[in-house]
C-alpha positions as CSV (number, residue, x, y, z in Angstrom):
1,M,1.1,19.8,25.8
2,F,0.3,16.4,24.4
3,D,-2.3,14.3,26.2
4,T,-1.9,10.5,26.6
5,S,-4.6,8.3,28.1
6,I,-5.2,4.5,28.2
7,I,-8.9,5.1,27.5
8,M,-8.2,7.3,24.5
9,L,-5.6,4.9,23.2
10,L,-8.0,2.0,23.4
11,K,-10.7,4.1,21.7
12,Y,-8.5,5.0,18.8
13,I,-7.3,1.3,18.4
14,L,-10.9,0.0,18.4
15,V,-12.0,2.6,15.9
16,L,-9.0,2.1,13.6
17,L,-9.4,-1.7,13.7
18,I,-13.2,-2.3,13.8
19,L,-14.7,0.6,11.8
20,P,-12.7,-0.1,8.6
21,L,-14.1,-3.6,8.5
22,T,-17.7,-2.4,8.5
23,Y,-17.1,-0.7,5.2
24,G,-14.4,-2.8,3.7
25,I,-16.1,-6.2,4.2
26,L,-19.1,-5.0,2.1
27,F,-16.9,-3.8,-0.7
28,I,-14.5,-6.8,-0.9
29,R,-17.5,-9.2,-0.8
30,S,-19.1,-7.2,-3.6
31,I,-16.1,-7.6,-5.8
32,L,-14.8,-11.1,-4.9
33,G,-17.8,-12.8,-3.4
34,N,-16.6,-15.9,-1.5
35,K,-13.3,-16.3,-3.4
36,I,-11.1,-15.3,-0.5
37,K,-11.3,-16.3,3.1
38,W,-10.4,-15.4,6.7
39,V,-7.1,-13.6,7.1
40,L,-6.7,-12.3,3.5
41,F,-10.3,-11.3,3.4
42,Y,-10.1,-9.2,6.6
43,I,-6.8,-7.6,5.6
44,L,-8.0,-6.6,2.2
45,S,-11.3,-5.3,3.7
46,W,-9.3,-3.2,6.2
47,F,-7.0,-1.6,3.6
48,S,-9.9,-0.9,1.2
49,W,-11.8,1.1,3.8
50,I,-9.4,4.0,4.0
51,F,-9.7,4.4,0.2
52,L,-13.5,3.9,0.1
53,V,-14.6,6.2,2.9
54,S,-12.1,9.0,2.0
55,F,-13.1,9.1,-1.6
56,L,-16.9,8.8,-1.0
57,V,-16.8,11.5,1.7
58,F,-14.7,13.7,-0.7
59,D,-17.1,13.2,-3.6
60,L,-20.2,13.9,-1.5
61,N,-18.6,17.1,-0.4
62,F,-19.4,18.5,-3.8
63,L,-23.1,18.2,-2.9
64,F,-23.1,18.3,1.0
65,K,-20.6,20.4,2.8
66,N,-20.4,18.1,5.8
67,I,-17.7,15.6,6.6
68,Y,-19.3,14.1,9.7
69,P,-21.7,12.5,10.3
70,Y,-23.9,12.9,7.2
71,N,-21.4,12.2,4.4
72,L,-20.0,9.3,6.4
73,I,-23.5,7.8,6.8
74,I,-24.4,8.4,3.2
75,S,-21.2,6.6,2.2
76,Y,-22.2,3.6,4.2
77,I,-25.6,3.5,2.6
78,I,-24.0,3.6,-0.9
79,L,-21.8,0.7,0.0
80,V,-24.6,-1.4,1.4
81,T,-26.6,-0.8,-1.7
82,F,-23.6,-1.7,-3.9
83,F,-23.2,-4.9,-1.8
84,F,-26.8,-6.1,-2.2
85,I,-26.9,-5.3,-5.9
86,S,-23.7,-7.4,-6.3
87,V,-25.1,-10.3,-4.2
88,Y,-28.2,-10.3,-6.3
89,T,-26.6,-10.0,-9.7
90,K,-23.8,-12.5,-9.0
91,K,-26.3,-14.9,-7.2
92,I,-23.8,-15.3,-4.3
93,N,-24.6,-18.1,-1.8
94,L,-25.0,-16.3,1.5
95,K,-24.3,-19.5,3.5
96,Q,-20.9,-19.9,1.7
97,L,-20.4,-16.2,2.2
98,L,-20.8,-16.4,5.9
99,H,-18.4,-19.4,6.0
100,T,-15.6,-17.3,4.7
101,F,-15.7,-15.1,7.9
102,K,-14.4,-18.1,9.9
103,I,-10.8,-17.8,11.0
104,N,-8.9,-21.1,10.7
105,I,-5.4,-21.3,12.1
106,S,-3.8,-24.7,12.5
107,L,-1.2,-24.6,15.2
108,L,-0.5,-28.3,14.6
109,E,0.3,-27.6,10.9
110,I,2.7,-24.9,12.0
111,K,4.3,-27.1,14.5
112,Q,4.8,-29.9,12.0
113,N,6.2,-27.5,9.5
114,F,8.7,-26.2,12.0
115,K,9.9,-29.8,12.7
116,Q,10.6,-30.4,9.0
117,L,13.1,-27.5,8.9
118,N,16.8,-28.2,9.2
119,I,18.9,-27.0,12.2
120,T,20.0,-23.7,10.6
121,E,16.4,-22.9,9.4
122,K,15.0,-23.6,12.9
123,F,17.6,-21.4,14.6
124,L,17.0,-18.5,12.1
125,T,13.2,-18.9,12.4
126,I,13.4,-18.5,16.2
127,F,15.7,-15.5,15.8
128,F,13.4,-13.9,13.3
129,F,10.5,-14.4,15.7
130,I,12.2,-12.9,18.7
131,Y,13.5,-10.0,16.7
132,S,10.0,-9.3,15.4
133,I,8.5,-9.3,18.9
134,I,11.1,-6.9,20.2
135,F,10.7,-4.7,17.2
136,L,6.9,-4.5,17.5
137,I,6.9,-3.9,21.3
138,T,9.5,-1.2,21.1
139,W,7.7,0.4,18.2
140,F,4.3,0.3,20.0
141,I,5.8,2.1,23.1
142,F,7.5,4.7,20.9
143,K,4.4,5.3,18.8
144,T,2.0,5.7,21.7
145,N,4.1,8.1,23.7
146,L,5.5,10.5,21.1
147,P,3.7,13.0,18.9
148,S,4.3,13.6,15.2
149,F,7.9,14.9,14.6
150,A,8.5,14.8,10.9
151,D,8.1,17.7,8.4
152,D,5.9,15.7,6.0
153,T,3.6,14.6,8.8
154,F,2.9,18.1,9.9
155,W,2.5,19.9,6.6
156,N,1.1,17.2,4.2
157,W,-1.0,15.1,6.6
158,N,-1.8,16.7,9.9
159,K,-2.2,20.4,9.2
160,P,-4.9,19.8,6.4
161,S,-6.6,17.3,8.7
162,I,-6.8,19.7,11.6
163,N,-8.3,22.4,9.3
164,M,-10.9,20.0,8.0
165,Y,-11.6,18.7,11.6
166,Y,-12.6,22.2,12.7
167,D,-14.3,23.2,9.5
168,N,-16.1,19.8,9.2
169,K,-16.0,20.3,5.4
170,I,-13.5,20.5,2.6
171,I,-13.3,24.0,1.1
172,M,-12.9,23.2,-2.6
173,F,-13.5,26.5,-4.4
174,G,-12.2,30.0,-3.5
175,E,-8.9,31.7,-3.0
176,K,-5.9,29.3,-3.2
177,N,-4.9,30.0,0.4
178,E,-8.4,28.9,1.5
179,I,-9.3,25.9,-0.7
180,L,-8.9,22.2,0.2
181,W,-6.5,22.1,3.1
182,K,-4.8,25.5,3.1
183,W,-1.3,24.3,2.5
184,R,0.4,22.0,0.0
185,L,-2.3,22.4,-2.7
186,W,-0.8,19.9,-5.1
187,Y,-0.9,17.0,-2.5
188,P,-3.6,14.4,-2.4
189,I,-6.3,15.1,0.2
190,Y,-7.4,11.6,1.1
191,I,-5.1,10.6,4.0
192,P,-5.7,13.9,5.8
193,L,-9.4,13.5,5.2
194,Y,-9.2,9.9,6.7
195,K,-7.5,11.3,9.8
196,T,-10.2,13.9,10.1
197,I,-12.9,11.2,10.0
198,I,-11.1,9.1,12.7
199,A,-10.7,12.2,14.9
200,K,-14.4,13.0,14.4
201,I,-15.5,9.6,15.4
202,T,-13.3,9.5,18.5
203,W,-14.5,13.1,19.4
204,S,-10.9,14.4,19.6
205,W,-7.9,15.3,17.6
206,N,-4.9,13.6,19.2
207,D,-1.5,14.2,17.5
208,I,-0.1,11.0,19.0
209,Y,-2.9,8.4,18.5
210,V,-4.0,9.6,15.1
211,N,-0.8,8.3,13.7
212,L,-1.5,4.8,15.1
213,L,-2.6,4.3,11.5
214,N,1.0,3.7,10.5
215,Y,1.5,1.1,13.2
216,L,-1.6,-0.8,12.2
217,I,-0.7,-0.6,8.5
218,F,2.6,-2.3,9.2
219,I,1.1,-5.0,11.5
220,L,-1.5,-5.9,9.0
221,F,1.1,-5.7,6.2
222,I,3.4,-8.3,7.7
223,T,0.3,-10.4,8.5
224,F,-0.6,-10.2,4.8
225,L,2.9,-11.2,3.9
226,R,2.7,-14.2,6.3
227,N,-0.5,-15.3,4.7
228,I,0.5,-15.1,1.1
229,T,4.0,-16.4,1.6
230,Y,2.9,-19.4,3.7
231,N,0.1,-20.2,1.2
232,L,2.6,-20.3,-1.7
233,T,5.5,-22.0,0.1
234,K,4.0,-23.9,3.1
235,N,7.4,-23.2,4.8
236,I,7.5,-21.3,8.0
237,F,11.2,-20.3,7.6
238,Y,10.5,-18.5,4.3
239,T,7.4,-17.0,5.8
240,W,9.4,-15.3,8.5
241,L,12.3,-14.4,6.2
242,S,10.4,-11.6,4.4
243,W,9.3,-10.1,7.7
244,F,12.8,-10.0,9.0
245,L,14.4,-8.5,5.8
246,I,11.8,-5.7,5.7
247,M,12.1,-5.0,9.5
248,S,15.9,-4.9,9.2
249,L,15.8,-1.9,6.8
250,P,16.6,1.0,9.1
251,L,14.2,3.5,7.7
252,V,11.2,1.2,7.9
253,F,11.0,1.8,11.7
254,Y,11.2,5.6,11.2
255,H,8.5,5.6,8.5
256,S,6.2,3.3,10.5
257,V,6.1,5.8,13.4
258,S,6.6,9.2,11.9
259,G,3.4,9.6,10.0
260,Y,4.9,9.7,6.5
261,M,2.9,7.8,3.9
262,D,5.8,6.4,1.8
263,L,5.6,3.0,3.6
264,Y,1.8,2.9,3.0
265,S,2.5,3.5,-0.7
266,A,4.8,0.4,-0.7
267,V,2.2,-1.7,1.2
268,I,-0.6,-0.9,-1.3
269,S,1.9,-1.6,-4.1
270,V,2.5,-5.0,-2.7
271,I,-1.2,-5.7,-2.4
272,A,-1.9,-4.6,-5.9
273,I,0.9,-6.6,-7.4
274,Y,-0.2,-9.8,-5.5
275,L,-3.8,-9.3,-6.8
276,I,-2.4,-9.0,-10.4
277,F,-0.5,-12.3,-9.7
278,L,-3.7,-13.9,-8.6
279,Y,-5.3,-12.8,-11.8
280,F,-2.5,-14.4,-13.8
281,K,-2.7,-17.6,-11.7
282,K,-6.4,-18.1,-11.4
283,K,-7.4,-16.4,-14.7
284,D,-10.2,-14.7,-12.8
285,I,-11.0,-11.1,-13.9
286,D,-12.3,-10.2,-10.4
287,Y,-8.8,-10.1,-9.0
288,L,-7.7,-7.7,-11.7
289,I,-10.7,-5.5,-10.9
290,L,-9.7,-5.3,-7.3
291,A,-6.1,-4.7,-8.3
292,I,-7.1,-1.7,-10.3
293,F,-9.1,-0.4,-7.4
294,F,-5.9,-0.5,-5.2
295,L,-3.8,1.0,-8.0
296,I,-6.2,4.0,-8.2
297,W,-5.9,4.3,-4.4
298,L,-2.1,4.1,-4.7
299,A,-2.2,6.9,-7.2
300,Y,-3.8,9.2,-4.6
301,I,-1.8,8.4,-1.4
302,K,1.1,10.6,-2.5
303,N,2.1,12.3,-5.7
304,D,4.7,9.6,-6.2
305,G,1.9,7.1,-6.6
306,F,0.3,9.0,-9.5
307,V,3.5,9.6,-11.4
308,I,5.6,6.5,-10.6
309,Y,4.1,3.7,-8.5
310,T,0.8,3.1,-10.3
311,P,1.8,3.6,-13.9
312,W,4.9,1.5,-13.7
313,I,3.2,-1.4,-11.9
314,I,0.7,-1.3,-14.8
315,F,3.7,-1.2,-17.2
316,A,5.3,-4.2,-15.4
317,T,2.0,-6.0,-15.8
318,I,1.9,-5.3,-19.6
319,V,5.5,-6.5,-20.0
320,T,4.8,-9.7,-18.0
321,I,1.8,-10.4,-20.3
322,L,3.9,-9.8,-23.4
323,L,6.7,-12.1,-22.1
324,Q,4.1,-14.8,-21.5
325,N,2.6,-14.3,-25.0
326,K,-0.8,-13.8,-23.4
327,L,-1.7,-10.5,-24.9
328,K,-4.6,-11.9,-27.1
329,Y,-6.0,-13.9,-24.1
330,T,-5.8,-10.8,-21.8
331,L,-7.5,-8.5,-24.2
332,K,-10.3,-11.0,-24.6
333,S,-10.7,-11.4,-20.9
334,L,-11.0,-7.6,-20.4
335,N,-13.7,-7.4,-23.1
336,N,-16.6,-8.3,-20.8
337,K,-19.4,-6.3,-19.3
338,K,-18.5,-6.8,-15.6
339,F,-14.9,-5.6,-16.0
340,I,-15.9,-2.5,-18.1
341,T,-18.7,-1.6,-15.7
342,N,-16.5,-1.7,-12.6
343,I,-13.7,0.2,-14.2
344,I,-16.1,3.0,-15.4
345,I,-17.5,3.2,-11.8
346,F,-14.0,3.4,-10.3
347,I,-12.9,6.1,-12.8
348,L,-16.1,8.2,-12.2
349,F,-16.1,7.9,-8.4
350,F,-12.5,7.5,-7.4
351,F,-10.2,8.8,-10.2
352,L,-11.7,11.8,-11.9
353,P,-13.1,14.1,-9.1
354,F,-9.8,15.0,-7.5
355,L,-8.1,15.2,-10.9
356,F,-10.7,17.6,-12.0
357,L,-10.1,19.8,-9.0
358,K,-6.4,19.9,-9.5
359,K,-6.8,20.7,-13.2
360,Y,-9.3,23.5,-12.3
361,Y,-6.5,25.2,-10.3
362,N,-3.8,24.1,-12.7
363,L,-1.9,22.3,-9.9
364,W,-1.5,18.8,-11.4
365,F,1.1,16.5,-9.7
366,N,4.3,18.4,-9.2
367,Q,7.3,16.1,-8.8
368,A,10.1,18.7,-9.2
369,A,11.3,20.8,-6.2
370,G,10.4,24.4,-6.7
371,V,8.4,23.9,-9.9
372,Q,4.8,25.1,-10.0
373,T,3.5,23.0,-12.9
374,W,4.1,19.6,-14.3
375,I,7.6,18.0,-13.9
376,G,10.1,20.7,-14.9
377,L,12.6,18.7,-17.0
378,E,16.3,19.7,-16.9
379,K,19.5,18.5,-18.4
380,P,20.8,15.3,-16.7
381,H,22.4,15.7,-13.3
382,W,25.0,12.9,-13.6
383,E,26.5,14.0,-10.2
384,I,23.8,12.0,-8.4
385,F,25.6,8.8,-9.2
386,N,28.7,10.0,-7.2
387,V,26.6,9.6,-4.1
388,F,25.4,6.0,-4.8
389,P,28.5,4.3,-3.3
390,T,27.8,6.1,0.0
391,I,24.0,5.3,-0.2
392,F,24.4,1.6,-0.8
393,L,27.5,0.8,1.2
394,N,26.7,2.9,4.3
395,E,25.7,0.5,7.1
396,G,23.1,3.0,8.4
397,N,21.2,2.9,5.1
398,Y,20.7,-0.5,3.5
399,N,23.7,-2.5,4.7
400,I,23.5,-5.8,2.8
401,I,20.6,-4.9,0.5
402,L,22.9,-5.3,-2.5
403,I,23.2,-9.1,-1.8
404,W,19.4,-9.4,-2.1
405,I,19.3,-7.2,-5.2
406,L,21.9,-9.4,-6.9
407,L,20.0,-12.6,-5.8
408,S,16.8,-11.1,-7.3
409,I,18.5,-10.4,-10.6
410,F,19.8,-13.9,-10.7
411,I,16.4,-15.5,-10.0
412,S,14.8,-13.2,-12.6
413,F,16.8,-15.0,-15.4
414,S,15.2,-18.3,-14.5
415,L,11.7,-16.6,-14.3
416,L,12.3,-15.2,-17.8
417,K,13.4,-18.6,-19.1
418,K,10.2,-20.2,-17.7
419,K,8.0,-17.2,-18.8
420,S,6.6,-17.2,-15.3
421,Y,3.9,-14.8,-14.2
422,K,5.9,-14.3,-11.0
423,L,8.0,-12.0,-13.0
424,I,5.6,-9.3,-11.9
425,F,7.1,-9.6,-8.4
426,V,10.5,-8.5,-9.8
427,L,9.6,-6.3,-12.7
428,S,7.4,-3.9,-10.6
429,P,10.0,-2.8,-8.1
430,V,12.7,-2.7,-10.8
431,F,10.7,-0.3,-13.0
432,I,9.7,1.8,-10.0
433,F,13.4,2.0,-9.0
434,I,14.4,3.0,-12.6
435,L,11.7,5.7,-12.7
436,F,12.7,7.2,-9.4
437,N,16.3,7.5,-10.5
438,L,15.1,9.0,-13.8
439,A,13.1,11.6,-11.8
440,F,16.2,12.5,-9.8
441,L,18.4,12.6,-12.9
442,I,16.4,15.0,-15.1
443,T,14.5,17.2,-12.6
444,A,15.3,19.6,-9.8
445,N,14.8,16.7,-7.4
446,Y,18.5,15.8,-7.9
447,K,19.2,17.9,-4.9
448,W,17.4,15.3,-2.7
449,V,20.0,12.7,-3.8
450,L,23.0,15.0,-3.1
451,N,21.8,15.7,0.5
452,Q,20.6,12.1,0.9
453,T,17.1,12.8,2.2
454,T,14.3,11.9,-0.2
455,V,16.5,9.4,-2.1
456,N,16.9,7.1,1.0
457,R,13.2,7.2,1.7
458,V,12.0,6.2,-1.8
459,F,14.8,3.6,-2.3
460,T,13.7,2.0,1.0
461,M,10.1,1.6,-0.2
462,V,11.3,0.1,-3.5
463,F,13.3,-2.5,-1.4
464,V,10.2,-3.2,0.7
465,I,8.3,-4.1,-2.4
466,L,11.1,-6.3,-3.6
467,L,11.7,-8.0,-0.3
468,A,8.0,-8.7,0.2
469,F,8.1,-11.3,-2.6
470,L,11.7,-12.4,-2.3
471,S,11.0,-15.3,0.0
472,I,8.6,-16.8,-2.5
473,L,11.0,-16.4,-5.3
474,I,13.9,-18.0,-3.4
475,F,11.7,-20.9,-2.3
476,D,10.6,-21.6,-5.8
477,H,14.1,-21.3,-7.2
478,T,15.5,-23.6,-4.5
479,N,12.8,-26.2,-5.2
480,D,13.3,-26.1,-8.9
481,N,17.0,-26.8,-8.4
482,K,16.2,-29.7,-6.1
483,K,13.9,-31.2,-8.8
484,N,16.5,-30.8,-11.5
485,N,19.1,-32.5,-9.4
């Protein structure tokens, strides 16, 4: 029987909201100093914590077989040390640093912005707002009253977490049915480990509230979108448009409550892509360093991240650099001590340990159904394309997504013509989409297209990445046309 309790619910919410900031704030300030402020600062801090604490606790488990509290405390000491070293070496002004904690929201500016909209935009903005409120309330009630119910949630995330919760350690070496998390041995360990840490801190494993993580991920994600879209457009209609488009994708609701990590992969992809955009825009290497940090994290959320999301966002970045004719400048900017030092630290602490363990057991990152090693290439399964009309024209799947895809393609031509660094917003989801289809085409995963299970899930996440930036692209394109006329 599943327990529900207002006190337990509040405890989980407080731990999931506040504790991440105590870790993340130190790290984000260590990397970016006072370059980002208030909302964006807090959101990046929150998202970085899951990565930081999971990886540090995992790495320390090689030395100390204790998840809680010792490895958690040692992790915090490491971050505090890293923070003070960064403050000292970068000569960061502490007064300016404290000023960035202040939250500034101008309701007057929002009100004036709304008044400047035309009648249609005002009506749609109000509709988007009401829809979002209903969506979030319904979602919260659903999430806080029902336990995990999806296959992936049980086997890939919760079962290993429960094992680690009672063991209070990660069994890394031994028989294969005993190591790590005693189930899907080729799956990344970090999200289950994070859930274990949260359960330890709240003194209970709760199959309902432990998945509040997904709810908070989406809440903070749309807040992140609101922040970056409004900063780039100063238009409240376009700010709400991206929210609505993403919320209107049917599977987004399902994945935000079920405990799957596909949506989280899309969210971290968006954050990494935006940080790469800031690197292009501000010509500041610190943003690229933080982007690489999130890309490494993305690689270890799910196997998809290691094989498809991370490498092909990097590829999209390289293509954008080449199209801008900025290769020489980029290579020069990467050739500095700060960048090289940070990347070496990231690789040693975050990238290699789990990779070493997987190689030790010859597990690697299996992406093909029923294949024990590597990817299991097969002859092309062209029959998958027979299912595409049903996938894209079925109202229950994506409905009018084709309209937004065609619009994105149209806008891409103008971005190519201008050699804009905003091409990264389109190229990243396009390359990810192509690679997912290639994986379906030439591996045993073709069966997940024919029965329309995995295919709908991964396509939805690609569309989340695309739609996250579509408002910005439409706004820029519209303004360019107005100037030309």
